[in-house]
Structures are given as structure tokens and as C-alpha cells.
C-alpha positions in Angstrom: -18.4 -43.5 -32.5 -15.7 -41.6 -30.4 -12.1 -41.8 -31.8 -9.5 -42.7 -29.5 -6.0 -41.0 -28.9 -5.1 -37.7 -27.6 -8.0 -35.3 -28.4 -8.7 -32.2 -26.2 -6.8 -32.3 -23.1 -5.7 -35.9 -23.8 -9.2 -37.3 -23.8 -11.2 -38.7 -26.6 -12.9 -35.4 -27.6 -11.7 -34.5 -31.2 -14.7 -32.6 -32.2 -17.8 -31.2 -30.6 -20.1 -34.2 -31.2 -17.7 -36.3 -29.2 -18.9 -34.4 -26.1 -22.5 -35.8 -26.7 -21.2 -39.2 -27.5 -19.1 -39.5 -24.3 -21.9 -38.2 -22.2 -24.1 -40.8 -23.5 -21.6 -43.7 -23.3 -20.8 -42.4 -19.6 -24.6 -42.5 -18.6 -24.9 -46.2 -20.1 -21.6 -47.2 -18.1 -23.1 -45.6 -14.9 -26.3 -47.6 -15.3 -24.2 -50.9 -15.5 -22.2 -49.8 -12.5 -25.1 -49.0 -10.5 -26.6 -52.4 -11.1 -23.6 -54.3 -10.1 -23.5 -52.2 -6.9 -26.9 -53.7 -6.2 -25.6 -57.2 -6.9 -22.6 -56.9 -4.7 -22.4 -58.0 -1.0 -18.8 -57.2 0.1 -18.4 -53.7 1.6 -15.1 -53.0 -0.1 -16.3 -53.9 -3.5 -19.5 -51.8 -2.7 -17.5 -48.6 -1.8 -15.1 -49.1 -4.8 -17.9 -49.4 -7.1 -19.4 -46.0 -5.7 -16.2 -44.2 -6.1 -15.9 -45.6 -9.7 -19.4 -44.5 -10.5 -18.7 -40.9 -9.1 -15.4 -40.8 -11.2 -17.1 -41.9 -14.5 -19.8 -39.0 -14.1 -17.1 -36.6 -12.9 -14.8 -37.5 -15.8 -17.4 -35.9 -18.3 -19.0 -33.4 -16.0 -15.6 -31.8 -15.1 -14.7 -31.5 -18.8 -17.9 -29.9 -19.7 -17.5 -27.2 -16.7 -14.1 -26.3 -18.3 -15.4 -26.0 -21.7 -18.4 -24.0 -20.5 -16.0 -21.6 -19.0 -13.1 -21.5 -21.2 -13.3 -23.0 -24.7 -13.5 -20.0 -27.4 -15.8 -22.1 -29.9 -19.4 -21.7 -29.2 -20.4 -25.1 -30.5 -18.1 -26.7 -27.9 -19.7 -24.5 -25.3 -23.2 -25.0 -26.4 -22.8 -29.1 -26.5 -20.9 -28.9 -23.0 -23.8 -27.0 -21.5 -26.3 -29.3 -23.0 -24.5 -32.3 -21.8 -23.9 -30.9 -18.3 -27.6 -30.2 -17.7 -28.6 -33.8 -18.7 -26.0 -35.5 -16.8 -26.8 -33.3 -13.7 -30.3 -34.5 -13.9 -29.3 -38.1 -14.1 -27.0 -37.4 -11.1 -29.7 -36.1 -9.1 -31.6 -39.3 -9.7 -28.7 -41.2 -8.3 -28.4 -38.9 -5.3 -32.1 -39.7 -4.5 -31.9 -43.5 -5.4 -33.1 -45.2 -2.3 -31.8 -48.6 -3.3 -28.2 -47.4 -3.7 -28.5 -45.8 -0.2 -29.6 -48.9 1.3 -26.8 -50.8 -0.1 -24.2 -48.2 1.0 -25.7 -48.4 4.6 -25.8 -52.1 4.4 -22.0 -52.1 3.6 -21.5 -49.7 6.5 -23.3 -51.8 8.9 -21.4 -54.8 7.8 -18.7 -56.0 10.6 -16.3 -56.1 7.7 -16.6 -52.3 7.2 -14.6 -51.6 10.4 -11.6 -53.6 9.3 -11.2 -51.6 6.1 -8.6 -48.7 5.7 -9.4 -45.4 7.1 -9.7 -43.8 3.6 -12.2 -46.4 2.5 -14.4 -45.7 5.5 -14.1 -41.9 5.2 -15.2 -42.2 1.4 -18.3 -44.2 2.6 -19.2 -41.8 4.9 -18.9 -38.9 2.5 -21.3 -40.7 0.1 -23.7 -41.2 2.9 -23.9 -37.5 4.0 -24.3 -36.7 0.4 -27.4 -38.9 0.3 -28.8 -37.5 3.4 -28.1 -34.0 2.4 -30.3 -34.9 -0.6 -33.3 -35.9 1.6 -32.9 -39.6 0.9 -34.3 -40.4 4.6 -37.4 -38.3 4.1 -40.8 -39.9 3.5 -42.6 -39.5 0.1 -44.7 -36.4 1.0 -41.7 -34.7 2.9 -39.2 -35.8 0.1 -41.5 -33.8 -2.3 -41.3 -30.8 -0.2 -37.7 -31.0 0.0 -37.4 -31.2 -3.7 -39.9 -28.2 -4.1 -38.0 -26.1 -1.5 -34.5 -27.0 -3.2 -36.0 -25.9 -6.6 -37.1 -22.6 -4.9 -33.9 -22.1 -3.3 -32.1 -22.7 -6.8 -34.4 -20.1 -8.4 -34.1 -17.6 -5.7 -30.4 -17.9 -5.8 -30.3 -17.4 -9.6 -32.4 -14.3 -9.2 -30.3 -12.9 -6.5 -27.2 -13.5 -8.5 -28.7 -11.6 -11.5 -29.8 -8.9 -9.3 -26.2 -8.5 -8.0 -24.6 -8.4 -11.3 -25.8 -4.8 -11.9 -27.3 -1.9 -10.2 -31.0 -1.4 -10.2 -32.2 0.8 -13.1 -32.0 4.3 -11.9 -30.5 7.7 -12.2 -28.7 10.2 -10.0 -30.1 13.7 -10.4 -28.4 16.8 -9.1 -29.7 20.4 -8.5 -27.4 22.0 -11.0 -24.2 21.3 -12.9 -21.7 22.5 -10.4 -21.3 18.6 -9.1 -18.9 18.3 -12.2 -16.3 20.5 -10.5 -15.7 17.6 -8.0 -14.1 15.5 -10.7 -11.3 16.1 -13.3 -11.5 17.5 -16.7 -10.9 14.1 -18.2 -13.8 12.3 -16.1 -16.2 15.3 -16.9 -15.6 14.5 -20.7 -16.3 11.0 -19.9 -19.4 11.8 -18.2 -20.8 14.2 -20.6 -20.1 11.6 -23.4 -22.4 9.0 -21.5 -24.9 11.6 -20.9 -25.2 12.6 -24.5 -25.1 9.0 -25.5 -28.1 8.1 -23.3 -29.8 11.6 -24.2 -29.6 12.9 -20.5 -29.2 16.3 -19.3 -26.0 17.7 -17.4 -27.9 17.2 -14.1 -28.4 13.4 -14.5 -26.2 10.2 -14.4 -26.9 6.9 -15.0 -26.2 4.3 -12.3 -23.9 2.0 -14.1 -20.6 0.2 -13.0 -18.3 2.6 -14.7 -20.0 5.7 -13.5 -20.2 4.5 -9.9 -16.7 3.2 -9.6 -15.3 6.1 -11.1 -17.2 8.7 -8.7 -16.5 6.6 -5.6 -12.7 6.6 -6.4 -12.2 9.8 -7.6 -15.0 12.4 -6.5 -13.6 14.9 -4.3 -17.0 16.0 -2.7 -18.0 13.7 0.3 -21.7 14.5 0.0 -21.8 13.6 -3.7 -20.0 10.4 -2.8 -22.6 9.5 0.0 -25.6 10.4 -2.6 -23.8 8.1 -5.2 -23.3 5.3 -2.8 -26.8 5.6 -1.3 -28.5 5.8 -4.7 -26.3 3.0 -6.3 -26.6 0.5 -3.4 -30.1 0.8 -2.5 -32.5 -1.9 -3.9 -36.1 -2.3 -4.3 -38.1 -4.0 -1.7 -38.7 -6.7 -4.4 -35.0 -7.1 -4.9 -34.4 -7.4 -1.0 -37.1 -9.6 -0.6 -35.5 -12.2 -2.8 -32.6 -12.4 -0.4 -35.0 -12.6 2.5 -37.0 -15.4 0.9 -33.8 -17.4 0.1 -32.7 -17.2 3.8 -36.3 -18.4 4.9 -36.4 -21.2 2.6 -32.7 -22.2 3.8 -34.1 -22.2 7.2 -37.0 -24.2 6.1 -34.8 -27.0 4.2 -32.6 -27.2 7.6 -35.6 -27.9 9.7 -37.0 -30.4 7.3 -33.8 -32.5 7.6 -33.7 -32.4 11.3 -31.3 -29.3 11.7 -32.1 -26.5 14.1 -30.7 -23.9 11.5 -29.0 -23.9 8.1 -25.9 -22.9 9.8 -26.0 -26.1 11.8 -26.7 -28.2 8.7 -23.8 -26.6 6.7 -21.1 -26.6 9.4 -21.5 -30.1 10.8 -18.8 -31.5 8.4 -16.8 -28.3 8.2 -13.7 -27.1 10.1 -16.0 -25.4 12.6 -18.5 -27.8 13.5 -21.0 -25.3 15.3 -22.1 -21.9 14.5 -21.2 -20.8 18.1 -17.6 -21.9 17.6 -17.3 -20.2 14.2 -18.9 -16.8 15.8 -16.4 -16.8 18.5 -13.5 -17.4 16.3 -14.8 -14.4 13.8 -15.2 -11.9 16.8 -12.0 -13.0 18.3 -9.9 -12.2 15.1 -12.0 -8.9 15.0 -10.8 -8.0 18.4 -7.3 -8.9 17.7 -6.8 -6.8 14.3 -9.0 -3.8 15.5 -6.2 -1.8 17.2 -4.1 -1.9 13.9 -7.2 -1.3 11.7 -8.0 1.8 14.1 -4.4 3.1 13.2 -5.1 2.7 9.5 -8.6 4.4 9.9 -7.0 7.4 11.5 -5.0 7.9 8.3 -8.2 7.8 6.3 -9.7 10.4 9.0 -6.8 12.8 8.3 -7.0 12.5 4.6 -10.8 13.3 5.0 -10.0 16.5 6.9 -10.9 15.1 10.2 -14.6 14.6 9.1 -16.6 11.4 9.9 -15.6 8.6 7.4 -18.5 6.8 5.8 -18.6 3.7 4.0 -18.9 5.6 0.9 -15.4 7.3 1.3 -13.4 3.9 1.6 -12.4 3.8 -2.0 -11.8 7.4 -2.5 -9.5 8.0 0.6 -7.4 4.8 -0.1 -6.9 5.8 -3.6 -6.0 9.1 -2.5 -3.4 7.7 -0.1 -1.9 5.5 -3.0 -1.7 8.5 -5.2 0.2 10.3 -2.4 2.6 7.3 -1.9 3.3 5.7 -5.2 5.0 2.4 -5.4 7.8 2.2 -8.1 7.3 -1.2 -9.6 9.7 -0.5 -12.7 12.4 -2.6 -11.5 10.0 -5.5 -10.5 8.4 -5.5 -13.9 11.8 -5.6 -15.8 12.9 -8.6 -13.7 9.9 -10.9 -13.1 9.0 -12.1 -16.7 6.4 -14.7 -17.0 9.2 -17.3 -18.0 11.1 -16.1 -14.9 8.3 -16.7 -12.6 7.5 -20.2 -14.1 11.1 -21.2 -13.7 11.0 -19.9 -10.0 7.9 -22.1 -9.4 9.6 -25.3 -10.7 12.8 -24.6 -8.8 10.7 -23.8 -5.5 8.7 -27.2 -6.2 12.0 -29.2 -6.8 13.4 -28.0 -3.5 10.1 -28.6 -1.6 8.8 -31.6 -3.0 11.5 -33.1 -5.3 9.2 -32.4 -8.5 9.9 -30.5 -11.9 7.7 -28.7 -14.2 8.7 -29.9 -17.7 7.2 -28.3 -20.7 6.2 -30.8 -23.2 4.4 -30.7 -26.8 0.8 -31.5 -27.5 -0.9 -33.4 -29.9 -2.8 -31.5 -32.7 -6.3 -31.6 -31.2 -5.1 -31.5 -27.5 -5.2 -27.5 -27.1 -8.0 -25.2 -27.4 -6.0 -22.0 -28.1 -2.4 -21.3 -29.5 -1.1 -19.7 -26.5 -2.0 -22.9 -24.2 1.0 -24.5 -22.4 1.2 -27.9 -21.1 3.6 -29.3 -18.4 4.5 -32.7 -17.1 4.9 -32.8 -13.1 7.6 -35.3 -12.7 8.9 -36.6 -9.1 12.6 -37.5 -8.9 11.8 -41.1 -7.5 7.9 -41.6 -8.2 8.0 -40.5 -11.7 5.2 -38.9 -13.6 2.6 -37.4 -11.3 0.1 -35.6 -13.6 -0.4 -32.9 -16.1 -0.9 -29.2 -15.9 -2.5 -27.1 -18.8 -2.1 -23.4 -18.7 -4.3 -20.9 -20.2 -2.5 -17.7 -19.4 -3.9 -14.7 -21.3 -7.4 -12.9 -21.6 -9.9 -13.2 -24.5 -13.3 -12.6 -25.2 -15.6 -15.0 -23.6 -13.3 -16.6 -21.3 -13.8 -17.0 -17.5 -12.8 -13.6 -16.0 -11.0 -14.6 -12.7 -8.1 -16.8 -12.1 -9.1 -20.5 -11.7 -8.2 -24.1 -11.2 -10.1 -26.6 -13.2 -9.8 -30.3 -12.0 -10.3 -32.2 -15.3 -9.3 -35.6 -13.8 -8.6 -36.7 -10.4 -5.8 -38.9 -9.4 -6.6 -42.4 -8.0 -5.8 -46.1 -7.8 -7.5 -47.7 -10.8 -8.5 -51.1 -9.2 -8.8 -54.3 -10.8 -12.5 -54.3 -11.6 -14.0 -54.2 -15.1 -14.9 -50.7 -15.1 -11.3 -49.2 -14.2 -11.1 -47.3 -17.5 -13.8 -44.5 -18.0 -15.1 -43.5 -21.3 -13.4 -40.2 -21.5 -9.9 -41.4 -21.4 -7.7 -43.9 -23.3 -5.0 -45.1 -21.0 -5.1 -48.9 -20.5 -2.3 -50.6 -18.9 -1.6 -48.1 -16.2 -2.3 -48.8 -12.6 -2.9 -45.2 -11.6 -5.1 -42.5 -13.0 -3.1 -39.5 -13.3 -4.6 -36.1 -12.2 -5.0 -33.6 -15.1 -5.8 -29.8 -14.3 -6.3 -26.5 -16.2 -5.1 -23.4 -14.9 -6.8 -20.4 -16.2 -5.4 -16.8 -16.1 -6.4 -13.6 -17.4 -3.0 -11.8 -18.0 -3.1 -8.7 -20.3 -0.8 -9.9 -23.1 -0.5 -12.3 -26.0 3.1 -13.8 -25.9 4.5 -16.0 -23.2 8.1 -15.1 -24.0 7.3 -11.1 -24.0 5.1 -10.9 -20.8 6.0 -9.3 -17.7 4.2 -10.0 -14.7 2.6 -7.4 -12.4 2.3 -8.3 -8.4 -1.2 -9.3 -8.8 -0.1 -11.7 -11.6 2.6 -13.3 -9.6 0.0 -13.7 -6.6 -2.5 -15.5 -8.9 0.2 -17.6 -10.4 1.5 -18.8 -7.1 -2.1 -19.2 -5.7 -3.5 -21.4 -8.6 -0.3 -23.5 -8.8 -0.9 -24.2 -5.1 -4.2 -25.6 -6.1 -2.4 -27.6 -8.8 0.2 -29.2 -6.5 -2.5 -30.1 -4.0 -4.1 -32.1 -7.1 -0.7 -33.5 -8.1 0.8 -34.5 -4.7 -2.2 -36.1 -3.3 -1.9 -40.0 -3.0 -5.2 -41.3 -2.3 -6.8 -44.6 -3.5 -10.2 -42.9 -4.4 -11.2 -39.8 -6.8 -13.5 -38.8 -4.4 -11.1 -37.7 -1.9 -8.3 -36.8 -4.3 -6.5 -33.4 -4.0 -9.0 -30.5 -3.8 -11.9 -32.7 -3.1 -11.6 -32.0 0.5 -13.7 -29.9 3.0 -14.7 -26.7 1.3 -13.3 -24.3 4.0 -9.8 -26.2 3.8 -9.6 -26.2 0.2 -7.7 -22.8 -0.1 -5.0 -23.5 2.6 -2.5 -25.1 0.2 -3.0 -22.3 -2.4 -2.9 -19.4 0.0 0.2 -21.0 1.5 1.8 -21.0 -1.9 1.3 -17.3 -2.1 3.6 -16.7 0.9 6.5 -18.1 -1.3 6.0 -15.4 -3.6 6.3 -12.6 -1.0 9.6 -11.0 -0.1 8.6 -9.1 2.9 12.2 -7.4 3.1 11.5 -5.6 -0.3 7.7 -5.4 -0.7 5.2 -4.2 1.9 1.4 -5.2 2.1 -1.4 -2.8 1.6 -1.4 0.0 3.8 -5.1 -0.7 4.9 -4.8 -4.6 5.2 -6.3 -4.7 8.6 -9.3 -2.4 7.6 -9.9 -4.8 4.7 -9.7 -7.7 7.1 -12.5 -6.1 9.3 -14.6 -5.8 6.2 -14.1 -9.4 5.4 -15.0 -10.4 9.0 -18.2 -8.2 8.8 -19.2 -10.2 5.5 -18.3 -13.5 7.3 -20.5 -12.6 10.3 -23.3 -11.3 8.3 -23.2 -14.4 6.2 -23.3 -16.6 9.6 -26.1 -14.6 11.2 -28.3 -14.6 8.1 -28.1 -18.3 8.4 -28.7 -18.8 12.1 -32.7 -19.1 12.3 -33.3 -16.2 10.0 -37.2 -16.5 10.3 -36.9 -15.8 14.2 -34.0 -13.1 13.7 -36.1 -11.0 11.3 -39.0 -10.8 13.5 -36.8 -8.7 15.8 -35.8 -6.6 13.1 -39.1 -5.9 11.4 -40.9 -2.5 12.2 -38.3 0.0 10.9 -38.7 1.6 7.3 -35.3 -0.4 6.6 -35.5 -4.0 5.3 -34.6 -6.5 8.0 -31.5 -7.8 5.8 -30.2 -4.1 5.5 -30.9 -3.4 9.3 -28.5 -6.3 10.3 -26.0 -5.2 7.6 -25.6 -1.7 9.1 -25.8 -2.9 12.7 -22.9 -5.5 12.1 -20.8 -2.8 10.0 -20.9 -0.5 12.9 -20.1 -3.2 15.6 -17.1 -4.7 13.6 -15.7 -1.9 11.5 -14.9 1.7 12.1 -16.9 2.9 9.1 -20.3 4.9 9.7 -22.7 3.1 7.3 -25.0 4.8 4.7 -28.4 4.0 6.3 -30.0 4.5 3.1 -28.3 1.8 1.4 -28.8 -2.0 0.9 -25.1 -3.2 0.1 -26.0 -6.8 1.0 -27.9 -7.4 -2.3 -24.5 -7.0 -4.0 -22.7 -9.8 -2.1 -23.2 -12.8 -4.4 -21.2 -15.1 -1.9 -24.3 -15.1 0.3 -25.8 -17.5 -2.4 -22.7 -19.4 -3.5 -21.2 -19.7 -0.1 -24.1 -19.7 2.1 -22.7 -19.7 5.7 -19.1 -20.5 4.5 -17.9 -17.0 3.4 -15.6 -17.2 6.4 -13.5 -19.9 4.7 -11.1 -17.2 3.1 -10.4 -15.8 6.5 -9.8 -19.3 8.0 -7.4 -20.3 5.3 -5.6 -17.1 5.5 -5.1 -17.8 9.2 -4.2 -21.3 8.9 -1.7 -20.6 6.1 -0.3 -17.7 7.9 0.2 -20.0 10.8 1.9 -22.7 8.8 4.2 -20.3 7.1 5.4 -18.7 10.2 5.8 -21.9 12.2 7.6 -24.0 9.5 8.7 -22.0 6.3 9.4 -18.4 7.4 13.0 -19.0 8.6 13.8 -21.1 5.6 11.2 -21.1 2.9 12.9 -23.8 0.7 13.5 -26.2 3.6 13.1 -29.7 1.8 12.5 -31.4 5.0 9.5 -29.2 5.9 8.3 -29.4 2.2 8.2 -33.2 2.6 6.6 -33.1 5.9 3.8 -30.9 4.4 3.3 -33.2 1.7 3.3 -36.4 3.6 1.2 -35.1 6.7 -1.4 -32.9 4.7 -1.1 -32.7 0.8 -1.1 -36.5 0.2 -4.3 -37.1 2.1 -6.4 -35.0 -0.1 -10.0 -35.0 1.5 -9.3 -38.5 3.1 -8.8 -37.1 6.4 -10.9 -34.7 8.9 -9.0 -31.2 8.1 -9.1 -30.2 11.9 -7.7 -33.6 12.9 -5.0 -33.5 10.1 -3.8 -30.0 11.0 -3.8 -30.8 14.7 -1.4 -33.6 14.1 0.8 -31.6 11.6 0.9 -28.4 13.9 1.5 -30.4 17.1 -1.2 -28.1 18.8 -4.8 -27.1 18.5 -5.2 -25.3 15.1 -7.4 -22.6 16.9 -4.7 -21.9 19.4 -2.0 -21.8 16.8 -4.1 -19.4 14.5 -4.8 -17.1 17.5 -1.1 -16.9 18.5 -0.3 -16.1 14.8 -2.9 -13.4 14.7 -1.5 -11.8 17.9 2.2 -12.2 16.7 1.4 -10.6 13.5 -0.4 -7.5 15.3 2.8 -7.2 17.7 5.3 -7.1 14.8 3.2 -4.6 12.9 2.6 -2.4 16.0 6.4 -2.4 16.8 
């Protein structure tokens, strides 16, 4: 039996075995909910049960996801992995359950459906799209092919990620030892140590992350940088074929489900509904920022003695500029302690949203590490909104980038018999309060002694933007709560929150912002073009000694950025987002453009305007994912979001050019 009371994160987890017990209880409960869905006839009840089914599964799956990435004890991690795999298999059976799908369609086709609230109808359509994305409408034979292709895609994707994680095993060979003169004495000592450890001569270097990054940042010889880049970022035909086959299989999957391309299938429910619309946006933003990027590029060319600047020179020349133009952050580090930054966030949220962050104690089994903190989020009239656990500091085995883990979504509980799920013990409450974990990797141990770098502050404000999206959402259903929204909109609230940490009167942005922006646009266009009928596009690229995926990479690099490509390289095999964010890499750029637009229009003049904070919450944050992001922002901005973004980019360029 699983004990009640405040265990890990306030759940019923007091020991590792409880994970297995709760996973088993959840699955049994979900079987009962499924049966009741099939016995129901009222659209409202059917849709509520669907969301409850989803909530019960997510309540344990989300906890397992957190445990797998954050918990320091291996037994918790292992049992979370095991439970997650089993529950995902069960969830996949639900996603292909034809009886459930027919019941949902029956509810949507019922005349009573049209009279239901907009959020209820939106939730129903989200579930319907999820079913159809899983091939529910396919015939038996086609359905088996669908599952087979999905399995292949998953396998190819995992292989692609493994290949991306490290350089292909290889060595760089030099004609003599004179190459050592292009690096500092300290680096020569470092490289000699590596050579001795790996039993290599002074004319050889292994292609490993530490060696490649050091040479590209600090090697003074351009030819050596080109050789390093060309060798390190070249991949075998087998490695490149993994990406090629992944793109082909995605195209086949799209065609199987009635879509022209994988891009069409992916974008149909995103901010940009069609590939051509997204392509126009990306090229237009590129044309807007290109003049500023060219000015920045001229600085790099001058630093390079007027010679051609290759993609391999980027890191070295930018590093050279920063060494010649150091930023004194001494004063900043003395003032911005971690406690000061947290107080600033709380005060900011009080002014904008009338909420405060209040530190609170934890029960004995509630935390997973002594340094973890917990805050209540309290609204001045609405009361307690939810809980945020904060894991500030790095440690071995912990997720290595800042992250926002949704542990439990906020929602109305309803009055049905399944309103209390297996993981939590909160009878008597009409609402399920959100619980999130914010994870950072600050280089310290003590909250009271730690002082934040600029990167720390940016990460802190960004992740708290996600957290407040979860806390300030006021949806009836968990499936549309907070950050459970359109993927290409989810980063807008968090990116907007970063603007509140930036005092433009004192701190300037990177000297090469616009070059970096063009590289980001290049990756976004590459991601889009890879997923627009790749089978057809690749036939036009085959015939060269280069791999077709490499030809397109270099062609677009020359077209979009000022850099000359290293034609012998294949950098695309290192872009992991091509699998994780297939055809949605543009989301970062979109969210940055939208948040910049919102900041400039409503907050820049008076960042802590409570009226604007209230309007942002009521018109955007409160809806979570229950409204189409494009339509929601059109109402909020009082103009077309594309036009608003375009104007913001133009204004930004004018200001930086003046």
C-alpha cells in the first residue's frame, strides 16, 4: 500500500517502491475511467472524463519525468524509468483505441456539443487531433504500416541523437609540430597531456569536444581552424544516411495520414498554419536583420585581417573581440545575490499580477536534496495559486540545462467520482493547484552566499516566466492548463519575462546579436526545407560528391548568412533539434519576436504597470492552451501578430542603426 501525506513534492511517494504502486493504481483507475467513458452519452461528461483520464496518466508520468532527470538517488531514477516505459505503452494503446475515438466523435457530432463552453470544445478537438495523429482512421493494414514507420522514426531519431552527442571517432594529423605555435603555452601543455594519455605523437590530436572547442576558440591560425572544423564536423555516409532516412520516413508518415508533406502535417495546428507562410516569415526577418549583421560581420573581417571569414572562424573572432572589449561585471556580481534576485522577482510579480512568492517549510520526505527550496504563490484576493519547488545548484547526474518541470496541472476538479487522482491526497478542494519544479545548474552550494552571473539571471527570469504561466492559468481542464499550449507559443511568456531582467540603459546585448540571429534563421529554414517533401528535393541534390543533406546546409548558409561554408563539413549531423523539434525549430525565433513586440508595445515605458500586467494575465496567461495562440494574440495586440512583429523588428533595426 502507498502511504498518504506529504511525500516527495507533496505526493504519496515516500519511498522508491511507491512509484511502482502508484503507477499500478493509476493504470487500474484509468481502465475504470475508460469503461465509464464508453457507457456515457452526454458530450460534457465524455469530455470531462477524457480530461480526467489524461490528468491521471500525466500525474504519474510527469513525476517520473522529473525523477528521471533530477533525483540524485539511482533507485528512484530506475523505478521512474521502468514505470514511465510501462505507462507510455499503456498510453499508446489508449491513443489507438478505436472505441474511445468513436465515443469522442459521437460527442462532437452531438447537437449538444455546440452549446458547450469554448474551452470544452477546444479540449475535445485537441483529443481528436491526437487520436488522428496516431493513425486512428487508418485501415488495419495501413495502421500496421503507420506503427512500423513510427517505430523506424523513433529508432532513427535515437541513433541521430547518439551520433550528434559526440564527434565521429577520428584524429587530426599535422605535417609537423609547428601547429603548436598557434596556441598558448597553457594549451600546448593541455594538448601534450592529452596526446601522452592517448599514446599519440605530437603530430596528432584526437577529435573530442574539449580539443575541438579549444582550438576553434583560441587557435590563431585560420588554416588550422579550417582543418579542425572540416575534420570534426565531417561525418561518415552512414551517419548522414541516418538523417536522410529519418526525413524520408517522416515524409512517408505524412503521406500515409493524408498530408502533402511532413511540414504540412506538423504546422496545421501551430501558429504558422502553412509551410509557405512560415518560409515567408523567416526570409523576411532575415532581410530585416541582414544590414545590422553585415556591420557586425565587417568587425569580424577586420579582426581577421581583411581575409575571407569562414564558418570555422566564427568562435575565434568573436572570442578575440570579447577579449579586446571586456565587460566589467564586478559591480553586478556584488549587488545581484541570488536572494536579491528572488526578492526582485517576487516584488515584480506583486506589482504586475498581485501575487507574491512566499518561502515555506517542507515535510521530511517532501524534498530530494537539502538545497531545494519551496515557495507558495499567493494572490492578494484569489489566495493560494500553487507551489514552486526550486533546485538551484548543479550536481552530478542532474539535468544539465535550466528546466521547468510541470508536476501537476491546475484545473477544476469537477464533481465526478474520479476527481481525486492516485498520486495526490487533497480531498475537499474544488481546484487542483499546479505544482512545478524549476531546475538550474548554478555553480555554488549555498543560497545565502551565491551571487548570480548575467546568464544565471536570464535563466532565472526565463524559467519563472514558465512557472507563472502555470500558476496564473485559470482553465477548467488540465489538458489546456498553463504551458500545455501550442508548442510554438509556449516560450513567449518565459521569453517576455527575460525582458524584465534587462536594464538596457546599463547593459548592452552581445556585439554579434544579429549574426547569431541569422544563424538561428538558417537553422530554422534548414529544418523547414528538410521537411518539405524531402524525397523529391533530395533528387535535385544527388549527383555531387557531397551528401544531399550537406548540400542544402551549405547552400542555405551562403544564402542567409555572410559566412563562407567549409564545403568538406557536415554540421547538420550535430543539430539535435532536427529530431526533437522536427519542423518547429523556428519556435525560438517566433517567441522572441512576439515577446519583443509585447514588451515594446505594452511594458517598455513602464515595466511594472499593474494595469498592463493584469491585461496580459486576463487576455493571455489565464487561457493556457484553451485558445488558438494566433487569435488570442490578435485580440491582445489589437492588430495582426505578423504585422506587429514585422514592425518591431524594423523598429529595433532602426534604433540600433541610429
